mmCIF file of the N, C-alpha and C atoms, coordinates in Angstrom:
data_MODEL
# 
_entry.id   MODEL 
# 
loop_
_atom_site.group_PDB 
_atom_site.id 
_atom_site.type_symbol 
_atom_site.label_atom_id 
_atom_site.label_alt_id 
_atom_site.label_comp_id 
_atom_site.label_asym_id 
_atom_site.label_entity_id 
_atom_site.label_seq_id 
_atom_site.pdbx_PDB_ins_code 
_atom_site.Cartn_x 
_atom_site.Cartn_y 
_atom_site.Cartn_z 
_atom_site.occupancy 
_atom_site.B_iso_or_equiv 
_atom_site.pdbx_formal_charge 
_atom_site.auth_seq_id 
_atom_site.auth_comp_id 
_atom_site.auth_asym_id 
_atom_site.auth_atom_id 
_atom_site.pdbx_PDB_model_num 
ATOM 1   N N  . MET A 1 1  ? 0.838   -1.167 0.000   1.00 0.00 ? 1  MET A N  1 
ATOM 2   C CA . MET A 1 1  ? 0.000   0.000  0.000   1.00 0.00 ? 1  MET A CA 1 
ATOM 3   C C  . MET A 1 1  ? 0.887   1.235  0.000   1.00 0.00 ? 1  MET A C  1 
ATOM 4   N N  . ILE A 1 2  ? 0.495   2.216  -0.805  1.00 0.00 ? 2  ILE A N  1 
ATOM 5   C CA . ILE A 1 2  ? 1.188   3.504  -0.848  1.00 0.00 ? 2  ILE A CA 1 
ATOM 6   C C  . ILE A 1 2  ? 0.285   4.521  -0.171  1.00 0.00 ? 2  ILE A C  1 
ATOM 7   N N  . TRP A 1 3  ? 0.835   5.236  0.766   1.00 0.00 ? 3  TRP A N  1 
ATOM 8   C CA . TRP A 1 3  ? 0.103   6.312  1.423   1.00 0.00 ? 3  TRP A CA 1 
ATOM 9   C C  . TRP A 1 3  ? 0.833   7.592  1.070   1.00 0.00 ? 3  TRP A C  1 
ATOM 10  N N  . SER A 1 4  ? 0.177   8.447  0.340   1.00 0.00 ? 4  SER A N  1 
ATOM 11  C CA . SER A 1 4  ? 0.799   9.697  -0.081  1.00 0.00 ? 4  SER A CA 1 
ATOM 12  C C  . SER A 1 4  ? 0.075   10.850 0.580   1.00 0.00 ? 4  SER A C  1 
ATOM 13  N N  . ARG A 1 5  ? 0.777   11.547 1.410   1.00 0.00 ? 5  ARG A N  1 
ATOM 14  C CA . ARG A 1 5  ? 0.190   12.707 2.068   1.00 0.00 ? 5  ARG A CA 1 
ATOM 15  C C  . ARG A 1 5  ? 0.905   13.955 1.565   1.00 0.00 ? 5  ARG A C  1 
ATOM 16  N N  . LEU A 1 6  ? 0.829   14.125 0.287   1.00 0.00 ? 6  LEU A N  1 
ATOM 17  C CA . LEU A 1 6  ? 1.482   15.264 -0.327  1.00 0.00 ? 6  LEU A CA 1 
ATOM 18  C C  . LEU A 1 6  ? 0.659   15.764 -1.489  1.00 0.00 ? 6  LEU A C  1 
ATOM 19  N N  . LYS A 1 7  ? 0.947   16.958 -1.864  1.00 0.00 ? 7  LYS A N  1 
ATOM 20  C CA . LYS A 1 7  ? 0.291   17.516 -3.044  1.00 0.00 ? 7  LYS A CA 1 
ATOM 21  C C  . LYS A 1 7  ? 1.050   17.013 -4.259  1.00 0.00 ? 7  LYS A C  1 
ATOM 22  N N  . VAL A 1 8  ? 0.351   16.361 -5.152  1.00 0.00 ? 8  VAL A N  1 
ATOM 23  C CA . VAL A 1 8  ? 0.985   15.909 -6.382  1.00 0.00 ? 8  VAL A CA 1 
ATOM 24  C C  . VAL A 1 8  ? 1.187   17.136 -7.257  1.00 0.00 ? 8  VAL A C  1 
ATOM 25  N N  . SER A 1 9  ? 2.378   17.329 -7.692  1.00 0.00 ? 9  SER A N  1 
ATOM 26  C CA . SER A 1 9  ? 2.730   18.533 -8.428  1.00 0.00 ? 9  SER A CA 1 
ATOM 27  C C  . SER A 1 9  ? 2.013   18.646 -9.770  1.00 0.00 ? 9  SER A C  1 
ATOM 28  N N  . MET A 1 10 ? 1.724   19.887 -10.120 1.00 0.00 ? 10 MET A N  1 
ATOM 29  C CA . MET A 1 10 ? 1.182   20.175 -11.441 1.00 0.00 ? 10 MET A CA 1 
ATOM 30  C C  . MET A 1 10 ? 2.315   20.354 -12.449 1.00 0.00 ? 10 MET A C  1 
ATOM 31  N N  . ALA A 1 11 ? 3.544   20.220 -11.988 1.00 0.00 ? 11 ALA A N  1 
ATOM 32  C CA . ALA A 1 11 ? 4.688   20.406 -12.864 1.00 0.00 ? 11 ALA A CA 1 
ATOM 33  C C  . ALA A 1 11 ? 4.979   19.128 -13.645 1.00 0.00 ? 11 ALA A C  1 
ATOM 34  N N  . ASP A 1 12 ? 5.476   19.306 -14.840 1.00 0.00 ? 12 ASP A N  1 
ATOM 35  C CA . ASP A 1 12 ? 5.907   18.186 -15.660 1.00 0.00 ? 12 ASP A CA 1 
ATOM 36  C C  . ASP A 1 12 ? 7.132   17.567 -15.000 1.00 0.00 ? 12 ASP A C  1 
ATOM 37  N N  . ALA A 1 13 ? 7.076   16.277 -14.731 1.00 0.00 ? 13 ALA A N  1 
ATOM 38  C CA . ALA A 1 13 ? 8.165   15.594 -14.036 1.00 0.00 ? 13 ALA A CA 1 
ATOM 39  C C  . ALA A 1 13 ? 9.480   15.668 -14.808 1.00 0.00 ? 13 ALA A C  1 
ATOM 40  N N  . ALA A 1 14 ? 9.406   15.693 -16.116 1.00 0.00 ? 14 ALA A N  1 
ATOM 41  C CA . ALA A 1 14 ? 10.623  15.719 -16.935 1.00 0.00 ? 14 ALA A CA 1 
ATOM 42  C C  . ALA A 1 14 ? 11.297  17.083 -16.938 1.00 0.00 ? 14 ALA A C  1 
ATOM 43  N N  . THR A 1 15 ? 10.496  18.157 -16.862 1.00 0.00 ? 15 THR A N  1 
ATOM 44  C CA . THR A 1 15 ? 11.059  19.500 -16.995 1.00 0.00 ? 15 THR A CA 1 
ATOM 45  C C  . THR A 1 15 ? 10.965  20.333 -15.726 1.00 0.00 ? 15 THR A C  1 
ATOM 46  N N  . SER A 1 16 ? 10.154  19.914 -14.767 1.00 0.00 ? 16 SER A N  1 
ATOM 47  C CA . SER A 1 16 ? 9.867   20.665 -13.538 1.00 0.00 ? 16 SER A CA 1 
ATOM 48  C C  . SER A 1 16 ? 9.190   22.000 -13.812 1.00 0.00 ? 16 SER A C  1 
ATOM 49  N N  . GLU A 1 17 ? 8.631   22.139 -15.002 1.00 0.00 ? 17 GLU A N  1 
ATOM 50  C CA . GLU A 1 17 ? 7.920   23.360 -15.378 1.00 0.00 ? 17 GLU A CA 1 
ATOM 51  C C  . GLU A 1 17 ? 6.418   23.159 -15.181 1.00 0.00 ? 17 GLU A C  1 
ATOM 52  N N  . PHE A 1 18 ? 5.754   24.198 -14.674 1.00 0.00 ? 18 PHE A N  1 
ATOM 53  C CA . PHE A 1 18 ? 4.305   24.124 -14.569 1.00 0.00 ? 18 PHE A CA 1 
ATOM 54  C C  . PHE A 1 18 ? 3.725   24.158 -15.969 1.00 0.00 ? 18 PHE A C  1 
ATOM 55  N N  . ASN A 1 19 ? 2.744   23.304 -16.197 1.00 0.00 ? 19 ASN A N  1 
ATOM 56  C CA . ASN A 1 19 ? 2.265   23.130 -17.561 1.00 0.00 ? 19 ASN A CA 1 
ATOM 57  C C  . ASN A 1 19 ? 1.249   24.177 -17.990 1.00 0.00 ? 19 ASN A C  1 
ATOM 58  N N  . SER A 1 20 ? 0.484   24.756 -17.032 1.00 0.00 ? 20 SER A N  1 
ATOM 59  C CA . SER A 1 20 ? -0.588  25.643 -17.456 1.00 0.00 ? 20 SER A CA 1 
ATOM 60  C C  . SER A 1 20 ? -1.250  26.275 -16.243 1.00 0.00 ? 20 SER A C  1 
ATOM 61  N N  . ALA A 1 21 ? -1.955  27.368 -16.469 1.00 0.00 ? 21 ALA A N  1 
ATOM 62  C CA . ALA A 1 21 ? -2.805  27.965 -15.438 1.00 0.00 ? 21 ALA A CA 1 
ATOM 63  C C  . ALA A 1 21 ? -4.226  27.421 -15.563 1.00 0.00 ? 21 ALA A C  1 
ATOM 64  N N  . ASN A 1 22 ? -4.481  26.606 -16.585 1.00 0.00 ? 22 ASN A N  1 
ATOM 65  C CA . ASN A 1 22 ? -5.796  26.045 -16.851 1.00 0.00 ? 22 ASN A CA 1 
ATOM 66  C C  . ASN A 1 22 ? -6.045  24.838 -15.934 1.00 0.00 ? 22 ASN A C  1 
ATOM 67  N N  . ALA A 1 23 ? -7.193  24.823 -15.236 1.00 0.00 ? 23 ALA A N  1 
ATOM 68  C CA . ALA A 1 23 ? -7.494  23.766 -14.263 1.00 0.00 ? 23 ALA A CA 1 
ATOM 69  C C  . ALA A 1 23 ? -7.536  22.378 -14.896 1.00 0.00 ? 23 ALA A C  1 
ATOM 70  N N  . VAL A 1 24 ? -8.068  22.272 -16.096 1.00 0.00 ? 24 VAL A N  1 
ATOM 71  C CA . VAL A 1 24 ? -8.150  20.970 -16.766 1.00 0.00 ? 24 VAL A CA 1 
ATOM 72  C C  . VAL A 1 24 ? -6.747  20.453 -17.087 1.00 0.00 ? 24 VAL A C  1 
ATOM 73  N N  . GLU A 1 25 ? -5.906  21.296 -17.623 1.00 0.00 ? 25 GLU A N  1 
ATOM 74  C CA . GLU A 1 25 ? -4.541  20.887 -17.944 1.00 0.00 ? 25 GLU A CA 1 
ATOM 75  C C  . GLU A 1 25 ? -3.754  20.561 -16.675 1.00 0.00 ? 25 GLU A C  1 
ATOM 76  N N  . GLN A 1 26 ? -4.004  21.307 -15.595 1.00 0.00 ? 26 GLN A N  1 
ATOM 77  C CA . GLN A 1 26 ? -3.350  21.007 -14.323 1.00 0.00 ? 26 GLN A CA 1 
ATOM 78  C C  . GLN A 1 26 ? -3.799  19.644 -13.807 1.00 0.00 ? 26 GLN A C  1 
ATOM 79  N N  . ALA A 1 27 ? -5.082  19.359 -13.900 1.00 0.00 ? 27 ALA A N  1 
ATOM 80  C CA . ALA A 1 27 ? -5.606  18.068 -13.450 1.00 0.00 ? 27 ALA A CA 1 
ATOM 81  C C  . ALA A 1 27 ? -4.982  16.929 -14.246 1.00 0.00 ? 27 ALA A C  1 
ATOM 82  N N  . GLU A 1 28 ? -4.902  17.103 -15.560 1.00 0.00 ? 28 GLU A N  1 
ATOM 83  C CA . GLU A 1 28 ? -4.284  16.071 -16.402 1.00 0.00 ? 28 GLU A CA 1 
ATOM 84  C C  . GLU A 1 28 ? -2.839  15.819 -15.984 1.00 0.00 ? 28 GLU A C  1 
ATOM 85  N N  . GLN A 1 29 ? -2.080  16.888 -15.745 1.00 0.00 ? 29 GLN A N  1 
ATOM 86  C CA . GLN A 1 29 ? -0.678  16.732 -15.361 1.00 0.00 ? 29 GLN A CA 1 
ATOM 87  C C  . GLN A 1 29 ? -0.559  16.086 -13.990 1.00 0.00 ? 29 GLN A C  1 
ATOM 88  N N  . CYS A 1 30 ? -1.385  16.504 -13.038 1.00 0.00 ? 30 CYS A N  1 
ATOM 89  C CA . CYS A 1 30 ? -1.354  15.897 -11.701 1.00 0.00 ? 30 CYS A CA 1 
ATOM 90  C C  . CYS A 1 30 ? -1.622  14.403 -11.772 1.00 0.00 ? 30 CYS A C  1 
ATOM 91  N N  . LEU A 1 31 ? -2.619  14.027 -12.550 1.00 0.00 ? 31 LEU A N  1 
ATOM 92  C CA . LEU A 1 31 ? -2.960  12.608 -12.650 1.00 0.00 ? 31 LEU A CA 1 
ATOM 93  C C  . LEU A 1 31 ? -1.899  11.821 -13.396 1.00 0.00 ? 31 LEU A C  1 
ATOM 94  N N  . ARG A 1 32 ? -1.263  12.422 -14.395 1.00 0.00 ? 32 ARG A N  1 
ATOM 95  C CA . ARG A 1 32 ? -0.129  11.739 -15.058 1.00 0.00 ? 32 ARG A CA 1 
ATOM 96  C C  . ARG A 1 32 ? 1.004   11.527 -14.059 1.00 0.00 ? 32 ARG A C  1 
ATOM 97  N N  . ASN A 1 33 ? 1.273   12.552 -13.232 1.00 0.00 ? 33 ASN A N  1 
ATOM 98  C CA . ASN A 1 33 ? 2.327   12.425 -12.222 1.00 0.00 ? 33 ASN A CA 1 
ATOM 99  C C  . ASN A 1 33 ? 1.973   11.361 -11.188 1.00 0.00 ? 33 ASN A C  1 
ATOM 100 N N  . LEU A 1 34 ? 0.707   11.342 -10.748 1.00 0.00 ? 34 LEU A N  1 
ATOM 101 C CA . LEU A 1 34 ? 0.266   10.340 -9.782  1.00 0.00 ? 34 LEU A CA 1 
ATOM 102 C C  . LEU A 1 34 ? 0.369   8.937  -10.376 1.00 0.00 ? 34 LEU A C  1 
ATOM 103 N N  . GLU A 1 35 ? 0.030   8.820  -11.649 1.00 0.00 ? 35 GLU A N  1 
ATOM 104 C CA . GLU A 1 35 ? 0.142   7.540  -12.346 1.00 0.00 ? 35 GLU A CA 1 
ATOM 105 C C  . GLU A 1 35 ? 1.602   7.072  -12.379 1.00 0.00 ? 35 GLU A C  1 
ATOM 106 N N  . ALA A 1 36 ? 2.520   7.997  -12.608 1.00 0.00 ? 36 ALA A N  1 
ATOM 107 C CA . ALA A 1 36 ? 3.950   7.659  -12.638 1.00 0.00 ? 36 ALA A CA 1 
ATOM 108 C C  . ALA A 1 36 ? 4.442   7.230  -11.253 1.00 0.00 ? 36 ALA A C  1 
ATOM 109 N N  . ILE A 1 37 ? 3.948   7.892  -10.208 1.00 0.00 ? 37 ILE A N  1 
ATOM 110 C CA . ILE A 1 37 ? 4.321   7.516  -8.840  1.00 0.00 ? 37 ILE A CA 1 
ATOM 111 C C  . ILE A 1 37 ? 3.838   6.105  -8.545  1.00 0.00 ? 37 ILE A C  1 
ATOM 112 N N  . ALA A 1 38 ? 2.596   5.826  -8.910  1.00 0.00 ? 38 ALA A N  1 
ATOM 113 C CA . ALA A 1 38 ? 2.040   4.489  -8.678  1.00 0.00 ? 38 ALA A CA 1 
ATOM 114 C C  . ALA A 1 38 ? 2.849   3.432  -9.430  1.00 0.00 ? 38 ALA A C  1 
ATOM 115 N N  . LYS A 1 39 ? 3.165   3.709  -10.690 1.00 0.00 ? 39 LYS A N  1 
ATOM 116 C CA . LYS A 1 39 ? 3.920   2.757  -11.506 1.00 0.00 ? 39 LYS A CA 1 
ATOM 117 C C  . LYS A 1 39 ? 5.303   2.509  -10.909 1.00 0.00 ? 39 LYS A C  1 
ATOM 118 N N  . ALA A 1 40 ? 5.965   3.577  -10.461 1.00 0.00 ? 40 ALA A N  1 
ATOM 119 C CA . ALA A 1 40 ? 7.299   3.440  -9.858  1.00 0.00 ? 40 ALA A CA 1 
ATOM 120 C C  . ALA A 1 40 ? 7.249   2.598  -8.581  1.00 0.00 ? 40 ALA A C  1 
ATOM 121 N N  . ALA A 1 41 ? 6.102   2.603  -7.916  1.00 0.00 ? 41 ALA A N  1 
ATOM 122 C CA . ALA A 1 41 ? 5.932   1.819  -6.687  1.00 0.00 ? 41 ALA A CA 1 
ATOM 123 C C  . ALA A 1 41 ? 5.418   0.411  -6.974  1.00 0.00 ? 41 ALA A C  1 
ATOM 124 N N  . GLY A 1 42 ? 5.236   0.085  -8.256  1.00 0.00 ? 42 GLY A N  1 
ATOM 125 C CA . GLY A 1 42 ? 4.805   -1.251 -8.632  1.00 0.00 ? 42 GLY A CA 1 
ATOM 126 C C  . GLY A 1 42 ? 3.303   -1.468 -8.525  1.00 0.00 ? 42 GLY A C  1 
ATOM 127 N N  . THR A 1 43 ? 2.533   -0.397 -8.642  1.00 0.00 ? 43 THR A N  1 
ATOM 128 C CA . THR A 1 43 ? 1.084   -0.533 -8.574  1.00 0.00 ? 43 THR A CA 1 
ATOM 129 C C  . THR A 1 43 ? 0.449   0.298  -9.689  1.00 0.00 ? 43 THR A C  1 
ATOM 130 N N  . GLU A 1 44 ? -0.844  0.526  -9.599  1.00 0.00 ? 44 GLU A N  1 
ATOM 131 C CA . GLU A 1 44 ? -1.543  1.265  -10.650 1.00 0.00 ? 44 GLU A CA 1 
ATOM 132 C C  . GLU A 1 44 ? -2.674  2.095  -10.043 1.00 0.00 ? 44 GLU A C  1 
ATOM 133 N N  . LEU A 1 45 ? -3.133  3.077  -10.804 1.00 0.00 ? 45 LEU A N  1 
ATOM 134 C CA . LEU A 1 45 ? -4.194  3.965  -10.318 1.00 0.00 ? 45 LEU A CA 1 
ATOM 135 C C  . LEU A 1 45 ? -5.488  3.224  -10.001 1.00 0.00 ? 45 LEU A C  1 
ATOM 136 N N  . SER A 1 46 ? -5.733  2.103  -10.645 1.00 0.00 ? 46 SER A N  1 
ATOM 137 C CA . SER A 1 46 ? -6.978  1.368  -10.406 1.00 0.00 ? 46 SER A CA 1 
ATOM 138 C C  . SER A 1 46 ? -7.091  0.881  -8.965  1.00 0.00 ? 46 SER A C  1 
ATOM 139 N N  . LYS A 1 47 ? -5.996  0.892  -8.234  1.00 0.00 ? 47 LYS A N  1 
ATOM 140 C CA . LYS A 1 47 ? -6.009  0.459  -6.832  1.00 0.00 ? 47 LYS A CA 1 
ATOM 141 C C  . LYS A 1 47 ? -6.139  1.642  -5.874  1.00 0.00 ? 47 LYS A C  1 
ATOM 142 N N  . THR A 1 48 ? -6.375  2.816  -6.406  1.00 0.00 ? 48 THR A N  1 
ATOM 143 C CA . THR A 1 48 ? -6.541  4.013  -5.574  1.00 0.00 ? 48 THR A CA 1 
ATOM 144 C C  . THR A 1 48 ? -7.811  3.900  -4.747  1.00 0.00 ? 48 THR A C  1 
ATOM 145 N N  . VAL A 1 49 ? -7.716  4.277  -3.494  1.00 0.00 ? 49 VAL A N  1 
ATOM 146 C CA . VAL A 1 49 ? -8.854  4.210  -2.587  1.00 0.00 ? 49 VAL A CA 1 
ATOM 147 C C  . VAL A 1 49 ? -9.540  5.568  -2.457  1.00 0.00 ? 49 VAL A C  1 
ATOM 148 N N  . LYS A 1 50 ? -8.751  6.645  -2.340  1.00 0.00 ? 50 LYS A N  1 
ATOM 149 C CA . LYS A 1 50 ? -9.330  7.965  -2.111  1.00 0.00 ? 50 LYS A CA 1 
ATOM 150 C C  . LYS A 1 50 ? -8.398  9.041  -2.647  1.00 0.00 ? 50 LYS A C  1 
ATOM 151 N N  . THR A 1 51 ? -8.982  10.097 -3.134  1.00 0.00 ? 51 THR A N  1 
ATOM 152 C CA . THR A 1 51 ? -8.219  11.270 -3.551  1.00 0.00 ? 51 THR A CA 1 
ATOM 153 C C  . THR A 1 51 ? -8.912  12.524 -3.022  1.00 0.00 ? 51 THR A C  1 
ATOM 154 N N  . THR A 1 52 ? -8.179  13.618 -2.984  1.00 0.00 ? 52 THR A N  1 
ATOM 155 C CA . THR A 1 52 ? -8.752  14.919 -2.647  1.00 0.00 ? 52 THR A CA 1 
ATOM 156 C C  . THR A 1 52 ? -8.376  15.873 -3.765  1.00 0.00 ? 52 THR A C  1 
ATOM 157 N N  . VAL A 1 53 ? -9.360  16.560 -4.307  1.00 0.00 ? 53 VAL A N  1 
ATOM 158 C CA . VAL A 1 53 ? -9.147  17.517 -5.382  1.00 0.00 ? 53 VAL A CA 1 
ATOM 159 C C  . VAL A 1 53 ? -9.496  18.899 -4.852  1.00 0.00 ? 53 VAL A C  1 
ATOM 160 N N  . LEU A 1 54 ? -8.550  19.827 -4.931  1.00 0.00 ? 54 LEU A N  1 
ATOM 161 C CA . LEU A 1 54 ? -8.783  21.194 -4.489  1.00 0.00 ? 54 LEU A CA 1 
ATOM 162 C C  . LEU A 1 54 ? -8.966  22.084 -5.709  1.00 0.00 ? 54 LEU A C  1 
ATOM 163 N N  . LEU A 1 55 ? -10.069 22.791 -5.749  1.00 0.00 ? 55 LEU A N  1 
ATOM 164 C CA . LEU A 1 55 ? -10.361 23.689 -6.864  1.00 0.00 ? 55 LEU A CA 1 
ATOM 165 C C  . LEU A 1 55 ? -10.472 25.115 -6.351  1.00 0.00 ? 55 LEU A C  1 
ATOM 166 N N  . SER A 1 56 ? -9.906  26.053 -7.079  1.00 0.00 ? 56 SER A N  1 
ATOM 167 C CA . SER A 1 56 ? -10.067 27.460 -6.712  1.00 0.00 ? 56 SER A CA 1 
ATOM 168 C C  . SER A 1 56 ? -11.345 28.038 -7.303  1.00 0.00 ? 56 SER A C  1 
ATOM 169 N N  . ASP A 1 57 ? -11.925 27.345 -8.276  1.00 0.00 ? 57 ASP A N  1 
ATOM 170 C CA . ASP A 1 57 ? -13.157 27.797 -8.923  1.00 0.00 ? 57 ASP A CA 1 
ATOM 171 C C  . ASP A 1 57 ? -14.036 26.578 -9.185  1.00 0.00 ? 57 ASP A C  1 
ATOM 172 N N  . LEU A 1 58 ? -15.165 26.488 -8.476  1.00 0.00 ? 58 LEU A N  1 
ATOM 173 C CA . LEU A 1 58 ? -16.053 25.344 -8.677  1.00 0.00 ? 58 LEU A CA 1 
ATOM 174 C C  . LEU A 1 58 ? -16.648 25.306 -10.073 1.00 0.00 ? 58 LEU A C  1 
ATOM 175 N N  . GLY A 1 59 ? -16.527 26.382 -10.824 1.00 0.00 ? 59 GLY A N  1 
ATOM 176 C CA . GLY A 1 59 ? -16.954 26.382 -12.211 1.00 0.00 ? 59 GLY A CA 1 
ATOM 177 C C  . GLY A 1 59 ? -16.144 25.410 -13.066 1.00 0.00 ? 59 GLY A C  1 
ATOM 178 N N  . ASP A 1 60 ? -14.980 24.999 -12.560 1.00 0.00 ? 60 ASP A N  1 
ATOM 179 C CA . ASP A 1 60 ? -14.123 24.044 -13.264 1.00 0.00 ? 60 ASP A CA 1 
ATOM 180 C C  . ASP A 1 60 ? -14.466 22.601 -12.919 1.00 0.00 ? 60 ASP A C  1 
ATOM 181 N N  . PHE A 1 61 ? -15.411 22.401 -11.990 1.00 0.00 ? 61 PHE A N  1 
ATOM 182 C CA . PHE A 1 61 ? -15.670 21.064 -11.462 1.00 0.00 ? 61 PHE A CA 1 
ATOM 183 C C  . PHE A 1 61 ? -16.001 20.046 -12.554 1.00 0.00 ? 61 PHE A C  1 
ATOM 184 N N  . ALA A 1 62 ? -16.939 20.350 -13.427 1.00 0.00 ? 62 ALA A N  1 
ATOM 185 C CA . ALA A 1 62 ? -17.392 19.364 -14.422 1.00 0.00 ? 62 ALA A CA 1 
ATOM 186 C C  . ALA A 1 62 ? -16.249 18.924 -15.333 1.00 0.00 ? 62 ALA A C  1 
ATOM 187 N N  . GLU A 1 63 ? -15.464 19.859 -15.803 1.00 0.00 ? 63 GLU A N  1 
ATOM 188 C CA . GLU A 1 63 ? -14.363 19.502 -16.717 1.00 0.00 ? 63 GLU A CA 1 
ATOM 189 C C  . GLU A 1 63 ? -13.251 18.756 -15.989 1.00 0.00 ? 63 GLU A C  1 
ATOM 190 N N  . VAL A 1 64 ? -12.928 19.183 -14.772 1.00 0.00 ? 64 VAL A N  1 
ATOM 191 C CA . VAL A 1 64 ? -11.899 18.486 -14.002 1.00 0.00 ? 64 VAL A CA 1 
ATOM 192 C C  . VAL A 1 64 ? -12.395 17.075 -13.666 1.00 0.00 ? 64 VAL A C  1 
ATOM 193 N N  . ASN A 1 65 ? -13.668 16.945 -13.337 1.00 0.00 ? 65 ASN A N  1 
ATOM 194 C CA . ASN A 1 65 ? -14.242 15.638 -13.044 1.00 0.00 ? 65 ASN A CA 1 
ATOM 195 C C  . ASN A 1 65 ? -14.167 14.724 -14.267 1.00 0.00 ? 65 ASN A C  1 
ATOM 196 N N  . ARG A 1 66 ? -14.378 15.281 -15.453 1.00 0.00 ? 66 ARG A N  1 
ATOM 197 C CA . ARG A 1 66 ? -14.271 14.502 -16.690 1.00 0.00 ? 66 ARG A CA 1 
ATOM 198 C C  . ARG A 1 66 ? -12.845 13.952 -16.845 1.00 0.00 ? 66 ARG A C  1 
ATOM 199 N N  . VAL A 1 67 ? -11.857 14.804 -16.587 1.00 0.00 ? 67 VAL A N  1 
ATOM 200 C CA . VAL A 1 67 ? -10.458 14.378 -16.674 1.00 0.00 ? 67 VAL A CA 1 
ATOM 201 C C  . VAL A 1 67 ? -10.179 13.293 -15.628 1.00 0.00 ? 67 VAL A C  1 
ATOM 202 N N  . TYR A 1 68 ? -10.635 13.536 -14.408 1.00 0.00 ? 68 TYR A N  1 
ATOM 203 C CA . TYR A 1 68 ? -10.447 12.576 -13.315 1.00 0.00 ? 68 TYR A CA 1 
ATOM 204 C C  . TYR A 1 68 ? -11.008 11.214 -13.711 1.00 0.00 ? 68 TYR A C  1 
ATOM 205 N N  . ALA A 1 69 ? -12.219 11.209 -14.222 1.00 0.00 ? 69 ALA A N  1 
ATOM 206 C CA . ALA A 1 69 ? -12.872 9.955  -14.611 1.00 0.00 ? 69 ALA A CA 1 
ATOM 207 C C  . ALA A 1 69 ? -12.118 9.248  -15.736 1.00 0.00 ? 69 ALA A C  1 
ATOM 208 N N  . SER A 1 70 ? -11.424 9.999  -16.589 1.00 0.00 ? 70 SER A N  1 
ATOM 209 C CA . SER A 1 70 ? -10.703 9.385  -17.701 1.00 0.00 ? 70 SER A CA 1 
ATOM 210 C C  . SER A 1 70 ? -9.477  8.590  -17.235 1.00 0.00 ? 70 SER A C  1 
ATOM 211 N N  . PHE A 1 71 ? -9.002  8.843  -16.023 1.00 0.00 ? 71 PHE A N  1 
ATOM 212 C CA . PHE A 1 71 ? -7.835  8.133  -15.498 1.00 0.00 ? 71 PHE A CA 1 
ATOM 213 C C  . PHE A 1 71 ? -8.204  6.898  -14.686 1.00 0.00 ? 71 PHE A C  1 
ATOM 214 N N  . PHE A 1 72 ? -9.484  6.762  -14.353 1.00 0.00 ? 72 PHE A N  1 
ATOM 215 C CA . PHE A 1 72 ? -9.928  5.658  -13.514 1.00 0.00 ? 72 PHE A CA 1 
ATOM 216 C C  . PHE A 1 72 ? -11.068 4.921  -14.190 1.00 0.00 ? 72 PHE A C  1 
ATOM 217 N N  . SER A 1 73 ? -11.096 3.606  -14.026 1.00 0.00 ? 73 SER A N  1 
ATOM 218 C CA . SER A 1 73 ? -12.211 2.801  -14.504 1.00 0.00 ? 73 SER A CA 1 
ATOM 219 C C  . SER A 1 73 ? -13.277 2.767  -13.415 1.00 0.00 ? 73 SER A C  1 
ATOM 220 N N  . PRO A 1 74 ? -14.544 2.719  -13.805 1.00 0.00 ? 74 PRO A N  1 
ATOM 221 C CA . PRO A 1 74 ? -15.602 2.651  -12.781 1.00 0.00 ? 74 PRO A CA 1 
ATOM 222 C C  . PRO A 1 74 ? -15.458 1.377  -11.949 1.00 0.00 ? 74 PRO A C  1 
ATOM 223 N N  . PRO A 1 75 ? -15.746 1.400  -10.689 1.00 0.00 ? 75 PRO A N  1 
ATOM 224 C CA . PRO A 1 75 ? -16.117 2.595  -9.939  1.00 0.00 ? 75 PRO A CA 1 
ATOM 225 C C  . PRO A 1 75 ? -14.872 3.423  -9.621  1.00 0.00 ? 75 PRO A C  1 
ATOM 226 N N  . THR A 1 76 ? -14.978 4.716  -9.785  1.00 0.00 ? 76 THR A N  1 
ATOM 227 C CA . THR A 1 76 ? -13.847 5.597  -9.489  1.00 0.00 ? 76 THR A CA 1 
ATOM 228 C C  . THR A 1 76 ? -13.680 5.693  -7.981  1.00 0.00 ? 76 THR A C  1 
ATOM 229 N N  . PRO A 1 77 ? -12.445 5.955  -7.529  1.00 0.00 ? 77 PRO A N  1 
ATOM 230 C CA . PRO A 1 77 ? -12.227 6.071  -6.095  1.00 0.00 ? 77 PRO A CA 1 
ATOM 231 C C  . PRO A 1 77 ? -12.963 7.277  -5.526  1.00 0.00 ? 77 PRO A C  1 
ATOM 232 N N  . LEU A 1 78 ? -13.222 7.225  -4.253  1.00 0.00 ? 78 LEU A N  1 
ATOM 233 C CA . LEU A 1 78 ? -13.868 8.354  -3.606  1.00 0.00 ? 78 LEU A CA 1 
ATOM 234 C C  . LEU A 1 78 ? -13.025 9.607  -3.816  1.00 0.00 ? 78 LEU A C  1 
ATOM 235 N N  . ALA A 1 79 ? -13.681 10.684 -4.131  1.00 0.00 ? 79 ALA A N  1 
ATOM 236 C CA . ALA A 1 79 ? -12.969 11.950 -4.293  1.00 0.00 ? 79 ALA A CA 1 
ATOM 237 C C  . ALA A 1 79 ? -13.734 13.021 -3.560  1.00 0.00 ? 79 ALA A C  1 
ATOM 238 N N  . HIS A 1 80 ? -13.001 13.932 -2.988  1.00 0.00 ? 80 HIS A N  1 
ATOM 239 C CA . HIS A 1 80 ? -13.586 15.053 -2.289  1.00 0.00 ? 80 HIS A CA 1 
ATOM 240 C C  . HIS A 1 80 ? -13.061 16.312 -2.956  1.00 0.00 ? 80 HIS A C  1 
ATOM 241 N N  . ALA A 1 81 ? -13.955 17.130 -3.445  1.00 0.00 ? 81 ALA A N  1 
ATOM 242 C CA . ALA A 1 81 ? -13.544 18.384 -4.090  1.00 0.00 ? 81 ALA A CA 1 
ATOM 243 C C  . ALA A 1 81 ? -13.946 19.541 -3.209  1.00 0.00 ? 81 ALA A C  1 
ATOM 244 N N  . THR A 1 82 ? -13.077 20.498 -3.090  1.00 0.00 ? 82 THR A N  1 
ATOM 245 C CA . THR A 1 82 ? -13.344 21.669 -2.265  1.00 0.00 ? 82 THR A CA 1 
ATOM 246 C C  . THR A 1 82 ? -12.683 22.884 -2.873  1.00 0.00 ? 82 THR A C  1 
ATOM 247 N N  . THR A 1 83 ? -13.111 24.045 -2.443  1.00 0.00 ? 83 THR A N  1 
ATOM 248 C CA . THR A 1 83 ? -12.480 25.287 -2.911  1.00 0.00 ? 83 THR A CA 1 
ATOM 249 C C  . THR A 1 83 ? -11.643 25.872 -1.816  1.00 0.00 ? 83 THR A C  1 
# 
């Protein structure tokens, strides 16, 4: 089991550069980074139990949720979104 109590970076792991100010692009990068962490630990995102998503604008919720769902097969892990 991997327990991660850290903010997964929105930065590209290869360049350490932030990819965008756009919430959808940030979500995609965070999930790619989380996927890489899981793979490096010998596991996969499908074994995720819970995530927390922090949004500065709830207007981004639907699109960020779409991205989130694209990384997980149903049933998706519990997620808590907050501003």
